SERO-4910 file (N, C-alpha, C, O; in steps of 0.05 Angstrom, whole numbers):
BEGIN
 pado doro    nc1    nc2    nc3   cac1   cac2   cac3    cc1    cc2    cc3    oc1    oc2    oc3
  Met    A   -527  -1024    265   -519  -1011    240   -542   -996    227   -539   -974    218
  Lys    A   -567  -1009    228   -590   -996    216   -596   -970    231   -603   -950    219
  Leu    A   -594   -971    258   -600   -948    274   -580   -925    268   -588   -902    266
  Gln    A   -555   -932    264   -535   -912    258   -540   -899    230   -537   -875    227
  Leu    A   -547   -915    210   -554   -905    184   -578   -887    185   -579   -866    172
  Arg    A   -598   -895    201   -622   -879    204   -616   -852    216   -626   -831    208
  Arg    A   -599   -851    237   -591   -826    250   -576   -808    230   -580   -784    229
  Leu    A   -558   -820    214   -544   -804    194   -563   -793    173   -560   -770    165
  Ser    A   -583   -809    166   -603   -799    146   -619   -776    158   -624   -757    144
  Ile    A   -627   -778    183   -642   -757    196   -625   -732    199   -634   -709    194
  Ala    A   -599   -735    206   -581   -713    208   -577   -699    181   -577   -674    180
  Ala    A   -574   -714    160   -571   -703    133   -596   -688    125   -594   -666    113
  Ser    A   -619   -699    130   -645   -686    124   -648   -660    139   -657   -640    128
  Leu    A   -640   -660    165   -642   -636    181   -623   -615    171   -630   -591    169
  Ala    A   -599   -622    164   -579   -603    153   -589   -591    127   -586   -567    123
  Ala    A   -600   -607    110   -611   -597     84   -634   -578     89   -636   -557     76
  Ala    A   -652   -585    107   -674   -567    113   -665   -541    125   -676   -520    118
  Met    A   -645   -541    142   -634   -517    154   -621   -499    132   -624   -475    132
  Ala    A   -607   -512    113   -594   -496     92   -615   -483     74   -612   -460     66
  Leu    A   -637   -498     68   -659   -486     52   -672   -464     67   -680   -444     55
  Gly    A   -674   -466     94   -687   -445    110   -670   -419    108   -682   -398    107
  Val    A   -644   -422    109   -627   -398    107   -630   -385     80   -632   -360     79
  Val    A   -630   -401     59   -633   -389     32   -661   -377     30   -664   -355     19
  Gly    A   -681   -390     41   -708   -379     40   -710   -352     53   -724   -335     44
  Cys    A   -696   -349     76   -697   -323     90   -684   -301     72   -695   -279     72
  Ala    A   -663   -307     59   -650   -287     43   -667   -278     20   -666   -255     12
  His    A   -684   -296      9   -700   -289    -14   -729   -281     -6   -743   -270    -22
  Ser    A   -737   -286     19   -764   -280     26   -771   -251     27   -794   -243     24
  Ser    A   -750   -234     30   -755   -205     31   -759   -193      3   -768   -170      1
  Met    A   -753   -208    -18   -756   -198    -45   -784   -203    -54   -794   -226    -52
  Thr    A   -797   -183    -65   -825   -187    -73   -828   -205    -97   -849   -219   -100
  Asn    A   -809   -206   -115   -811   -222   -139   -794   -248   -137   -792   -263   -157
  Gly    A   -783   -254   -114   -767   -278   -110   -739   -277   -122   -725   -297   -120
  Ser    A   -731   -255   -133   -704   -252   -145   -688   -233   -128   -698   -214   -117
  Ala    A   -662   -240   -125   -644   -223   -109   -638   -197   -123   -635   -197   -148
  Ser    A   -634   -176   -108   -625   -151   -119   -595   -152   -122   -581   -163   -105
  Thr    A   -585   -142   -144   -556   -142   -149   -547   -115   -161   -563   -100   -173
  Ile    A   -521   -111   -159   -508    -88   -172   -481    -98   -182   -468   -113   -168
  Ser    A   -473    -89   -205   -447    -96   -215   -434    -71   -227   -447    -54   -238
  Val    A   -407    -69   -224   -392    -46   -232   -371    -53   -253   -358    -74   -251
  His    A   -370    -36   -274   -350    -40   -295   -338    -14   -303   -352      7   -304
  Ala    A   -312    -14   -307   -298     11   -316   -293      8   -346   -289    -14   -357
  Asp    A   -294     32   -360   -287     32   -389   -259     21   -393   -254      6   -413
  His    A   -240     28   -375   -213     18   -377   -204     13   -348   -209     29   -330
  Asn    A   -190     -9   -344   -180    -15   -317   -150     -8   -314   -139    -12   -292
  Asn    A   -137      2   -335   -110     11   -333   -109     39   -346   -113     42   -370
  Val    A   -103     59   -329   -103     87   -339    -78    101   -329    -63     90   -312
  Gln    A    -74    125   -339    -51    141   -330    -61    162   -310    -84    169   -309
  Val    A    -42    173   -294    -48    194   -275    -62    217   -289    -53    225   -311
  Gly    A    -84    226   -278    -99    249   -289   -119    242   -310   -136    258   -317
  Glu    A   -118    218   -320   -137    209   -341   -164    203   -328   -165    192   -306
  Thr    A   -185    211   -341   -212    206   -331   -224    182   -345   -221    178   -369
  Val    A   -236    165   -329   -248    141   -340   -277    139   -329   -282    146   -306
  Trp    A   -295    130   -346   -323    126   -337   -326     99   -324   -315     79   -333
  Val    A   -340     98   -302   -347     74   -288   -378     72   -288   -391     92   -284
  His    A   -388     48   -293   -417     44   -296   -427     23   -277   -414      2   -274
  Ala    A   -449     28   -264   -462      9   -246   -488     -1   -259   -505     15   -267
  Thr    A   -491    -27   -260   -515    -39   -271   -530    -53   -248   -518    -67   -232
  Thr    A   -556    -48   -246   -571    -60   -224   -592    -79   -235   -602    -76   -258
  Met    A   -599    -98   -219   -621   -116   -225   -639   -118   -200   -630   -120   -177
  Asn    A   -665   -116   -205   -685   -118   -183   -682    -97   -162   -687   -102   -138
  Leu    A   -673    -74   -170   -672    -50   -152   -689    -29   -164   -684    -20   -187
  Thr    A   -709    -20   -150   -726      2   -160   -721     27   -145   -718     26   -120
  Asn    A   -719     49   -159   -714     75   -147   -690     75   -129   -690     89   -108
  Ser    A   -670     61   -136   -646     60   -120   -628     83   -126   -624     90   -149
  Asn    A   -617     94   -105   -597    116   -108   -570    104   -105   -562     95    -83
  Ile    A   -555    102   -126   -528     89   -125   -508    109   -112   -507    132   -120
  Lys    A   -493     98    -93   -472    113    -80   -445    102    -90   -444     79    -98
  Trp    A   -425    119    -90   -399    112   -100   -377    118    -79   -380    137    -64
  Lys    A   -357    102    -79   -334    106    -61   -309     96    -75   -309     76    -89
  Val    A   -287    110    -71   -261    102    -82   -240    102    -60   -239    120    -44
  Thr    A   -223     82    -60   -201     81    -41   -176     73    -56   -178     56    -75
  Pro    A   -153     84    -49   -148    104    -29   -159    131    -39   -168    135    -61
  Ser    A   -158    151    -21   -171    176    -25   -155    195    -44   -164    218    -47
  Ser    A   -133    186    -55   -119    203    -74   -131    203   -102   -120    213   -121
  Ala    A   -154    190   -104   -170    190   -129   -197    203   -123   -205    206   -100
  Thr    A   -211    210   -144   -238    221   -141   -257    205   -158   -250    193   -178
  Ile    A   -282    203   -148   -303    190   -162   -327    210   -161   -336    217   -140
  Thr    A   -336    218   -185   -357    238   -187   -381    227   -201   -380    222   -225
  Pro    A   -403    222   -187   -427    211   -199   -440    230   -219   -438    255   -215
  Asp    A   -452    220   -240   -466    236   -260   -495    235   -253   -509    216   -260
  Ser    A   -505    256   -239   -533    256   -231   -553    257   -254   -576    249   -251
  Ser    A   -544    266   -277   -562    267   -301   -568    239   -311   -587    236   -327
  Arg    A   -552    220   -303   -557    192   -311   -564    175   -287   -558    151   -286
  Gly    A   -577    187   -267   -587    171   -244   -564    160   -227   -568    140   -214
  Asn    A   -541    172   -228   -518    163   -213   -508    135   -221   -492    123   -206
  Gln    A   -517    124   -243   -508     98   -252   -480    101   -265   -467     80   -268
  Tyr    A   -472    124   -272   -446    129   -284   -431    148   -265   -443    166   -253
  Ala    A   -405    145   -265   -388    163   -249   -361    165   -263   -352    147   -276
  Lys    A   -348    188   -259   -321    193   -270   -301    188   -249   -302    197   -226
  Phe    A   -280    172   -256   -258    165   -239   -233    179   -249   -229    180   -273
  Ser    A   -217    190   -231   -191    202   -238   -173    201   -213   -183    203   -191
  Ala    A   -147    196   -218   -128    194   -196   -105    212   -201    -95    216   -223
  Ser    A    -95    225   -179    -73    243   -181    -46    229   -176    -25    242   -179
  Gln    A    -47    204   -167    -22    189   -161    -24    161   -172    -46    150   -174
  Pro    A     -2    150   -180     -2    122   -190     -9    103   -167     -5    109   -143
  Gly    A    -19     80   -174    -25     59   -154    -50     44   -162    -62     48   -183
  Gly    A    -58     26   -144    -82     10   -148   -105     23   -132   -102     31   -109
  Tyr    A   -128     24   -145   -152     37   -133   -176     18   -135   -179      3   -154
  Met    A   -193     19   -115   -217      3   -114   -241     23   -115   -244     40    -99
  Val    A   -258     19   -136   -282     35   -139   -305     17   -131   -308     -5   -141
  Lys    A   -322     27   -113   -344     11   -102   -370     26   -107   -372     51   -103
  Ala    A   -391     12   -116   -418     23   -119   -436      7   -100   -433    -17    -97
  Tyr    A   -454     21    -87   -472      8    -69   -499     21    -70   -502     45    -75
  Ala    A   -520      6    -64   -547     16    -64   -564      1    -43   -558    -22    -37
  Lys    A   -584     14    -33   -601      2    -13   -626    -10    -27   -638      2    -44
  Thr    A   -633    -35    -18   -656    -48    -29   -681    -37    -15   -679    -22      4
  Ser    A   -704    -45    -25   -730    -35    -13   -734    -45     15   -749    -32     30
  Asp    A   -720    -66     23   -723    -76     51   -700    -66     69   -697    -76     91
  Gly    A   -684    -47     59   -663    -35     76   -636    -49     75   -618    -41     89
  Gln    A   -633    -70     59   -607    -84     57   -590    -69     36   -600    -55     19
  Trp    A   -564    -73     38   -545    -60     19   -534    -81      1   -527   -103      9
  Val    A   -533    -74    -25   -519    -91    -45   -495    -75    -55   -497    -50    -59
  Thr    A   -473    -88    -59   -448    -74    -68   -434    -90    -90   -438   -114    -93
  Ser    A   -417    -75   -104   -400    -87   -124   -375    -69   -126   -377    -45   -119
  Gln    A   -354    -80   -136   -329    -64   -138   -313    -72   -163   -317    -94   -173
  Thr    A   -296    -54   -171   -277    -59   -193   -251    -46   -185   -251    -27   -170
  Asn    A   -230    -57   -195   -203    -46   -190   -192    -32   -214   -196    -41   -237
  Ile    A   -179     -9   -210   -167      7   -231   -138     11   -224   -131     20   -202
  Met    A   -120      5   -243    -91      9   -239    -83     35   -253    -89     39   -277
  Val    A    -71     53   -238    -62     79   -249    -32     80   -250    -18     75   -230
  Thr    A    -22     86   -274      7     88   -278     15    117   -281     -2    134   -286
  Gly    A     41    123   -278     51    150   -282     47    160   -310     41    145   -328
  Met    A     51    186   -313     48    198   -340     69    187   -359     92    181   -351
  Ser    A     61    183   -384     81    173   -403     99    196   -413     91    219   -412
  Asn    A    123    189   -421    143    209   -431    139    213   -461    150    198   -477
  Gln    A    124    233   -468    119    238   -496    130    265   -504    127    273   -527
***
């Protein structure tokens, strides 16, 4: 019984050390020990066809990052504002439906960080 408990203890210690090793690898490439992140927020997540909405990307621990934008499906447009370092972009859709807006940037060690938000577009109102 003692031998079995000792083996379990060794196995648990080895598993914990391996888990720490994986986390350590993920953070070892960062110069300040903090992970790089990006997050995306839209001014409004429910808009009408043709309405323009601003989308904003906030970054942490990314220096000189060039933010890229993508929207799916392609019946919408996303236009980055280069005067604001591409951290802001205009979203507009020509058809109703659900859209995913994604922002991504490359870290100094070549890894990509991404974030996304969803926008629901409804048809024009009858006014």
